[in-house]
N, CA, C and O atoms as a GROMACS GRO file, in nm:
protein
  316
    1UNK      N    1  13.190   8.689  -7.738
    1UNK     CA    2  13.286   8.609  -7.673
    1UNK      C    3  13.262   8.615  -7.523
    1UNK      O    4  13.245   8.723  -7.467
    2UNK      N    5  13.261   8.493  -7.454
    2UNK     CA    6  13.243   8.489  -7.314
    2UNK      C    7  13.364   8.532  -7.234
    2UNK      O    8  13.478   8.506  -7.274
    3UNK      N    9  13.341   8.598  -7.121
    3UNK     CA   10  13.455   8.635  -7.032
    3UNK      C   11  13.501   8.519  -6.955
    3UNK      O   12  13.424   8.439  -6.902
    4UNK      N   13  13.636   8.510  -6.950
    4UNK     CA   14  13.699   8.395  -6.880
    4UNK      C   15  13.721   8.433  -6.735
    4UNK      O   16  13.768   8.542  -6.704
    5UNK      N   17  13.686   8.340  -6.645
    5UNK     CA   18  13.699   8.352  -6.504
    5UNK      C   19  13.833   8.302  -6.471
    5UNK      O   20  13.845   8.180  -6.454
    6UNK      N   21  13.938   8.381  -6.459
    6UNK     CA   22  14.076   8.338  -6.428
    6UNK      C   23  14.092   8.276  -6.290
    6UNK      O   24  14.183   8.198  -6.264
    7UNK      N   25  13.994   8.317  -6.197
    7UNK     CA   26  14.006   8.264  -6.065
    7UNK      C   27  13.994   8.106  -6.060
    7UNK      O   28  14.028   8.040  -5.962
    8UNK      N   29  13.944   8.056  -6.171
    8UNK     CA   30  13.927   7.910  -6.178
    8UNK      C   31  14.053   7.839  -6.230
    8UNK      O   32  14.066   7.717  -6.222
    9UNK      N   33  14.148   7.923  -6.286
    9UNK     CA   34  14.264   7.863  -6.348
    9UNK      C   35  14.354   7.801  -6.233
    9UNK      O   36  14.361   7.856  -6.123
   10UNK      N   37  14.420   7.689  -6.263
   10UNK     CA   38  14.490   7.617  -6.162
   10UNK      C   39  14.621   7.695  -6.111
   10UNK      O   40  14.669   7.674  -6.000
   11UNK      N   41  14.668   7.778  -6.194
   11UNK     CA   42  14.783   7.853  -6.146
   11UNK      C   43  14.763   7.995  -6.085
   11UNK      O   44  14.856   8.070  -6.057
   12UNK      N   45  14.633   8.022  -6.068
   12UNK     CA   46  14.595   8.147  -6.001
   12UNK      C   47  14.556   8.111  -5.858
   12UNK      O   48  14.457   8.042  -5.834
   13UNK      N   49  14.643   8.164  -5.757
   13UNK     CA   50  14.621   8.127  -5.623
   13UNK      C   51  14.487   8.184  -5.560
   13UNK      O   52  14.428   8.273  -5.622
   14UNK      N   53  14.438   8.140  -5.446
   14UNK     CA   54  14.318   8.187  -5.392
   14UNK      C   55  14.346   8.332  -5.330
   14UNK      O   56  14.446   8.352  -5.261
   15UNK      N   57  14.258   8.424  -5.356
   15UNK     CA   58  14.273   8.551  -5.306
   15UNK      C   59  14.143   8.590  -5.223
   15UNK      O   60  14.029   8.571  -5.267
   16UNK      N   61  14.172   8.644  -5.102
   16UNK     CA   62  14.061   8.652  -5.013
   16UNK      C   63  14.081   8.807  -4.950
   16UNK      O   64  14.189   8.850  -4.911
   17UNK      N   65  13.964   8.875  -4.949
   17UNK     CA   66  13.968   9.016  -4.895
   17UNK      C   67  13.957   8.998  -4.743
   17UNK      O   68  13.864   8.933  -4.695
   18UNK      N   69  14.054   9.056  -4.666
   18UNK     CA   70  14.043   9.040  -4.517
   18UNK      C   71  13.954   9.131  -4.459
   18UNK      O   72  13.936   9.237  -4.519
   19UNK      N   73  13.890   9.109  -4.344
   19UNK     CA   74  13.810   9.201  -4.261
   19UNK      C   75  13.892   9.299  -4.192
   19UNK      O   76  14.013   9.274  -4.188
   20UNK      N   77  13.851   9.404  -4.136
   20UNK     CA   78  13.927   9.504  -4.065
   20UNK      C   79  13.992   9.440  -3.934
   20UNK      O   80  14.103   9.474  -3.894
   21UNK      N   81  13.916   9.347  -3.873
   21UNK     CA   82  13.965   9.282  -3.752
   21UNK      C   83  14.082   9.188  -3.789
   21UNK      O   84  14.177   9.176  -3.712
   22UNK      N   85  14.076   9.125  -3.901
   22UNK     CA   86  14.188   9.034  -3.940
   22UNK      C   87  14.307   9.122  -3.982
   22UNK      O   88  14.419   9.076  -3.960
   23UNK      N   89  14.297   9.233  -4.037
   23UNK     CA   90  14.396   9.322  -4.075
   23UNK      C   91  14.465   9.377  -3.959
   23UNK      O   92  14.588   9.380  -3.955
   24UNK      N   93  14.387   9.425  -3.857
   24UNK     CA   94  14.445   9.476  -3.737
   24UNK      C   95  14.537   9.367  -3.665
   24UNK      O   96  14.647   9.396  -3.617
   25UNK      N   97  14.481   9.243  -3.662
   25UNK     CA   98  14.555   9.135  -3.600
   25UNK      C   99  14.692   9.113  -3.679
   25UNK      O  100  14.800   9.095  -3.622
   26UNK      N  101  14.677   9.116  -3.810
   26UNK     CA  102  14.794   9.086  -3.896
   26UNK      C  103  14.898   9.200  -3.876
   26UNK      O  104  15.016   9.166  -3.861
   27UNK      N  105  14.867   9.321  -3.873
   27UNK     CA  106  14.951   9.429  -3.856
   27UNK      C  107  15.019   9.427  -3.719
   27UNK      O  108  15.139   9.454  -3.708
   28UNK      N  109  14.939   9.394  -3.612
   28UNK     CA  110  15.002   9.383  -3.484
   28UNK      C  111  15.097   9.264  -3.479
   28UNK      O  112  15.206   9.277  -3.423
   29UNK      N  113  15.062   9.156  -3.532
   29UNK     CA  114  15.151   9.031  -3.534
   29UNK      C  115  15.284   9.060  -3.603
   29UNK      O  116  15.386   9.010  -3.557
   30UNK      N  117  15.287   9.136  -3.708
   30UNK     CA  118  15.412   9.164  -3.770
   30UNK      C  119  15.474   9.299  -3.726
   30UNK      O  120  15.586   9.333  -3.762
   31UNK      N  121  15.400   9.370  -3.650
   31UNK     CA  122  15.441   9.517  -3.605
   31UNK      C  123  15.476   9.600  -3.720
   31UNK      O  124  15.585   9.656  -3.728
   32UNK      N  125  15.380   9.608  -3.814
   32UNK     CA  126  15.392   9.687  -3.935
   32UNK      C  127  15.271   9.773  -3.960
   32UNK      O  128  15.172   9.765  -3.886
   33UNK      N  129  15.276   9.857  -4.065
   33UNK     CA  130  15.154   9.930  -4.098
   33UNK      C  131  15.127   9.883  -4.247
   33UNK      O  132  15.204   9.812  -4.311
   34UNK      N  133  15.020   9.927  -4.289
   34UNK     CA  134  14.960   9.890  -4.424
   34UNK      C  135  15.054   9.944  -4.530
   34UNK      O  136  15.065   9.886  -4.638
   35UNK      N  137  15.119  10.050  -4.501
   35UNK     CA  138  15.216  10.119  -4.607
   35UNK      C  139  15.338  10.022  -4.625
   35UNK      O  140  15.407  10.030  -4.727
   36UNK      N  141  15.363   9.939  -4.534
   36UNK     CA  142  15.485   9.840  -4.544
   36UNK      C  143  15.452   9.718  -4.618
   36UNK      O  144  15.540   9.642  -4.656
   37UNK      N  145  15.321   9.695  -4.640
   37UNK     CA  146  15.281   9.572  -4.716
   37UNK      C  147  15.311   9.594  -4.868
   37UNK      O  148  15.306   9.707  -4.917
   38UNK      N  149  15.341   9.480  -4.942
   38UNK     CA  150  15.350   9.490  -5.073
   38UNK      C  151  15.217   9.526  -5.132
   38UNK      O  152  15.114   9.502  -5.068
   39UNK      N  153  15.212   9.582  -5.249
   39UNK     CA  154  15.095   9.629  -5.311
   39UNK      C  155  15.031   9.537  -5.430
   39UNK      O  156  15.099   9.458  -5.496
   40UNK      N  157  14.906   9.555  -5.445
   40UNK     CA  158  14.838   9.490  -5.566
   40UNK      C  159  14.745   9.599  -5.620
   40UNK      O  160  14.681   9.671  -5.544
   41UNK      N  161  14.739   9.609  -5.751
   41UNK     CA  162  14.650   9.708  -5.816
   41UNK      C  163  14.506   9.662  -5.801
   41UNK      O  164  14.475   9.544  -5.807
   42UNK      N  165  14.415   9.766  -5.780
   42UNK     CA  166  14.284   9.756  -5.766
   42UNK      C  167  14.217   9.672  -5.887
   42UNK      O  168  14.121   9.597  -5.872
   43UNK      N  169  14.282   9.698  -6.008
   43UNK     CA  170  14.217   9.651  -6.125
   43UNK      C  171  14.288   9.521  -6.164
   43UNK      O  172  14.275   9.483  -6.280
   44UNK      N  173  14.367   9.445  -6.071
   44UNK     CA  174  14.423   9.314  -6.101
   44UNK      C  175  14.317   9.217  -6.126
   44UNK      O  176  14.227   9.201  -6.043
   45UNK      N  177  14.322   9.150  -6.236
   45UNK     CA  178  14.221   9.046  -6.272
   45UNK      C  179  14.193   8.940  -6.157
   45UNK      O  180  14.082   8.890  -6.141
   46UNK      N  181  14.298   8.913  -6.084
   46UNK     CA  182  14.279   8.808  -5.977
   46UNK      C  183  14.195   8.854  -5.863
   46UNK      O  184  14.145   8.772  -5.787
   47UNK      N  185  14.179   8.979  -5.848
   47UNK     CA  186  14.098   9.028  -5.728
   47UNK      C  187  13.969   9.112  -5.776
   47UNK      O  188  13.893   9.163  -5.693
   48UNK      N  189  13.951   9.122  -5.905
   48UNK     CA  190  13.837   9.204  -5.954
   48UNK      C  191  13.705   9.160  -5.896
   48UNK      O  192  13.620   9.242  -5.861
   49UNK      N  193  13.689   9.030  -5.885
   49UNK     CA  194  13.563   8.972  -5.837
   49UNK      C  195  13.540   9.013  -5.678
   49UNK      O  196  13.433   8.996  -5.620
   50UNK      N  197  13.647   9.065  -5.620
   50UNK     CA  198  13.634   9.098  -5.466
   50UNK      C  199  13.574   9.243  -5.455
   50UNK      O  200  13.530   9.283  -5.347
   51UNK      N  201  13.572   9.318  -5.562
   51UNK     CA  202  13.537   9.452  -5.550
   51UNK      C  203  13.622   9.534  -5.453
   51UNK      O  204  13.571   9.598  -5.361
   52UNK      N  205  13.754   9.530  -5.475
   52UNK     CA  206  13.842   9.580  -5.377
   52UNK      C  207  13.848   9.738  -5.382
   52UNK      O  208  13.838   9.798  -5.489
   53UNK      N  209  13.863   9.796  -5.269
   53UNK     CA  210  13.884   9.948  -5.258
   53UNK      C  211  14.032   9.964  -5.219
   53UNK      O  212  14.093   9.872  -5.165
   54UNK      N  213  14.090  10.090  -5.248
   54UNK     CA  214  14.223  10.117  -5.202
   54UNK      C  215  14.223  10.112  -5.048
   54UNK      O  216  14.135  10.167  -4.981
   55UNK      N  217  14.328  10.043  -4.996
   55UNK     CA  218  14.350  10.033  -4.850
   55UNK      C  219  14.300   9.886  -4.805
   55UNK      O  220  14.331   9.846  -4.693
   56UNK      N  221  14.226   9.811  -4.887
   56UNK     CA  222  14.186   9.677  -4.851
   56UNK      C  223  14.306   9.595  -4.845
   56UNK      O  224  14.403   9.626  -4.914
   57UNK      N  225  14.308   9.493  -4.768
   57UNK     CA  226  14.417   9.402  -4.759
   57UNK      C  227  14.374   9.262  -4.816
   57UNK      O  228  14.272   9.207  -4.774
   58UNK      N  229  14.450   9.206  -4.911
   58UNK     CA  230  14.421   9.076  -4.970
   58UNK      C  231  14.512   8.971  -4.922
   58UNK      O  232  14.633   8.994  -4.918
   59UNK      N  233  14.465   8.858  -4.885
   59UNK     CA  234  14.540   8.752  -4.840
   59UNK      C  235  14.546   8.649  -4.962
   59UNK      O  236  14.442   8.612  -5.017
   60UNK      N  237  14.667   8.605  -4.999
   60UNK     CA  238  14.680   8.519  -5.111
   60UNK      C  239  14.727   8.394  -5.047
   60UNK      O  240  14.820   8.398  -4.967
   61UNK      N  241  14.665   8.281  -5.081
   61UNK     CA  242  14.708   8.148  -5.037
   61UNK      C  243  14.761   8.070  -5.159
   61UNK      O  244  14.687   8.040  -5.252
   62UNK      N  245  14.888   8.037  -5.156
   62UNK     CA  246  14.958   7.965  -5.256
   62UNK      C  247  14.994   7.824  -5.212
   62UNK      O  248  15.031   7.802  -5.097
   63UNK      N  249  14.983   7.725  -5.308
   63UNK     CA  250  15.026   7.592  -5.274
   63UNK      C  251  15.180   7.592  -5.274
   63UNK      O  252  15.241   7.651  -5.362
   64UNK      N  253  15.241   7.528  -5.178
   64UNK     CA  254  15.381   7.513  -5.153
   64UNK      C  255  15.430   7.368  -5.147
   64UNK      O  256  15.372   7.290  -5.072
   65UNK      N  257  15.526   7.332  -5.218
   65UNK     CA  258  15.570   7.190  -5.218
   65UNK      C  259  15.630   7.152  -5.072
   65UNK      O  260  15.629   7.036  -5.032
   66UNK      N  261  15.678   7.249  -5.002
   66UNK     CA  262  15.732   7.211  -4.876
   66UNK      C  263  15.640   7.244  -4.755
   66UNK      O  264  15.637   7.170  -4.657
   67UNK      N  265  15.565   7.356  -4.764
   67UNK     CA  266  15.481   7.396  -4.646
   67UNK      C  267  15.332   7.361  -4.676
   67UNK      O  268  15.244   7.392  -4.596
   68UNK      N  269  15.307   7.303  -4.784
   68UNK     CA  270  15.163   7.271  -4.832
   68UNK      C  271  15.090   7.400  -4.879
   68UNK      O  272  15.039   7.407  -4.991
   69UNK      N  273  15.085   7.501  -4.790
   69UNK     CA  274  15.029   7.636  -4.824
   69UNK      C  275  15.114   7.742  -4.768
   69UNK      O  276  15.174   7.728  -4.661
   70UNK      N  277  15.119   7.846  -4.839
   70UNK     CA  278  15.191   7.968  -4.790
   70UNK      C  279  15.106   8.096  -4.806
   70UNK      O  280  15.046   8.118  -4.911
   71UNK      N  281  15.101   8.176  -4.707
   71UNK     CA  282  15.017   8.297  -4.725
   71UNK      C  283  15.092   8.417  -4.745
   71UNK      O  284  15.202   8.432  -4.690
   72UNK      N  285  15.038   8.507  -4.824
   72UNK     CA  286  15.097   8.636  -4.861
   72UNK      C  287  15.000   8.732  -4.848
   72UNK      O  288  14.881   8.703  -4.863
   73UNK      N  289  15.041   8.860  -4.819
   73UNK     CA  290  14.949   8.974  -4.798
   73UNK      C  291  14.983   9.086  -4.894
   73UNK      O  292  15.100   9.110  -4.925
   74UNK      N  293  14.874   9.156  -4.943
   74UNK     CA  294  14.891   9.267  -5.040
   74UNK      C  295  14.802   9.381  -4.996
   74UNK      O  296  14.692   9.352  -4.950
   75UNK      N  297  14.835   9.498  -5.005
   75UNK     CA  298  14.742   9.617  -4.991
   75UNK      C  299  14.698   9.663  -5.126
   75UNK      O  300  14.777   9.672  -5.220
   76UNK      N  301  14.572   9.692  -5.134
   76UNK     CA  302  14.515   9.735  -5.265
   76UNK      C  303  14.549   9.881  -5.286
   76UNK      O  304  14.528   9.960  -5.194
   77UNK      N  305  14.599   9.922  -5.395
   77UNK     CA  306  14.617  10.058  -5.440
   77UNK      C  307  14.562  10.080  -5.572
   77UNK      O  308  14.547   9.992  -5.657
   78UNK      N  309  14.531  10.213  -5.588
   78UNK     CA  310  14.462  10.259  -5.718
   78UNK      C  311  14.564  10.247  -5.841
   78UNK      O  312  14.533  10.205  -5.952
   79UNK      N  313  14.682  10.289  -5.802
   79UNK     CA  314  14.786  10.287  -5.919
   79UNK      C  315  14.922  10.269  -5.858
   79UNK      O  316  15.021  10.265  -5.930
   0.00000   0.00000   0.00000
């Protein structure tokens, strides 16, 4: 049985691993630390293809009926 690529599903939003520079700007912009970000598990199927490591920050871009797109951020955790 072939493995299904869930990132192609229409209800799975786009997930992007952020660079360290982007993360630094994000944390400064909101005056927060990584520990204050919501979490996403390292083995989440939606980010598996990104080869995430604990501490990486993932940007999630969701479609929005009012704002066209909305950005969300999650820090990768082991468990």
